[in-house]
C-alpha positions, 0 to 999 in steps of 0.5 A: 567589817564593812564600813557603810554606817550612815549618819541617818542610821546613827541619828536613828540609833541615838534617838531610840537610845534616848527615848527607849522606844522604837515607836516614839523614835519613829514619831520624832524622826517622822519615820514609820516604825518598820523603817526605824527597825530596819535601820537599827537592824542594818546597823547591828548587822554591820557591827556584828552585834545586837545593839538593844535587848528586850526586857519585858516591854522595855528596851535597853542598850547592850554592851555594844550599844553602849559603846556605839552611843559613846562613839556617837556622842564623840562624833556629835562633839566633833561635828559641832566643832566642824560646824562652828569652824565652817559657820565662822568661815561662812558668817552667821547665815547657816548652821543649827542651834539646839536649846533646851529649857525648863518649863517655867522659862517657856514664859519668856525664852520663846520671845527672845528666840523668836527675835533671834530667828527673825534676825537669822532665818537661815539657822535651823533652830530646835527647842526642847521644853521639859522639866529640870530633870529632863534638861539635866538628862539631856545635858548629861547626854550632850544633846543640845548646845545651850540650856536655860534654867535657874538651878544648874546641876552641881555634879556636871562640869558646866559654864553658867552665865546668869542673864535674867532675874527670876524673883520667886513671890508668895502668891495668894488668891485675890482678896486674901486676908494677908493681902495689902500689908507687910507681913512677917514670914511667921504669918504664913505658918498656918497657911496651906501651900502648893509647891512645885515638885522636888527637883524643880529649880523653883522648889530647890530655891524655896527649900534652900531659903526655908532651910537658911531661915529656919522656916517651915511651910504646911505643904498641902499639895505638890504639883508639877505644873505652874498653870495648875498651881495658879488655878488652884491658888486662885480657887482658894486651895492654898498659897504658893511661891511662883516665879514672877515669869509664870504670872501675868503682867498683872497677877489679878488677870490670873486671879492672884495677888502678890503678898508682901512677905519679909524675906521675899521675893527669893532671887534665883536668876535664870542662867545660860548653861552649857557643858564646859568642854562644849565647842559652841557653834557660831549660832550658839555664841550669837544667841548667848550674846542676844540673850545677854543684850535682851536681858540687859534693859531688864537688869538696868 
């Protein structure tokens, strides 16, 4: 077998495998779809076996494709190890940092990342924002250096470093009848609630709290967007339980108020997460330090 597989071909293959689409891979890689198809065909010709099969409108990896993807992940791990070693020799003046975070973390993490980028302008930083399921999927595929989330997966061997409080408050529209006084959680029994979708970190924290306290809520709507929930609550559709980070410094600017409910806020800290066997690059280690340092005043 001729051994002329290129890193570009492997990157293109891994992107198609991750996205399940030649066209979306082309868009992500800033290539034309024919260029992506040519690279995949050349790679398959080199290996002597097809890497994808078409099933209806979907494409799936063949057995050869699965083997190649496993090899790409091993190579990526070794590249990270080399990158970390070279970075240590050069000092923190080059390298790359890949961070994936859940949607709610977008309200604070980019500011912290921006400070890091200004400090180290030569580092190539890539940020991916998605829901928790997307972050966990990327984690399983070892696609990033670090992950920012409030509810790390239990079935993946990871290192978890809590670094920032993430209080979850009961929110209501301005002028709600329960606002301005201390209330028991039982007072919420007849209120309609809008909650995040099952599987989100905040929903998992709410469900655990309710189960532990023996409480139930009347869930009127399940919504996969903090912004949509804020607007719906402000318009009087119901109450919700949201991260304080998803609200304005003054919740009234969102048309909301925080209810003073016994047992709230629920505390579910934000954590820096990475695979236990991950070889952290120098930029990744430096960013962890930056996050811990930036969060320290808030925790004091």
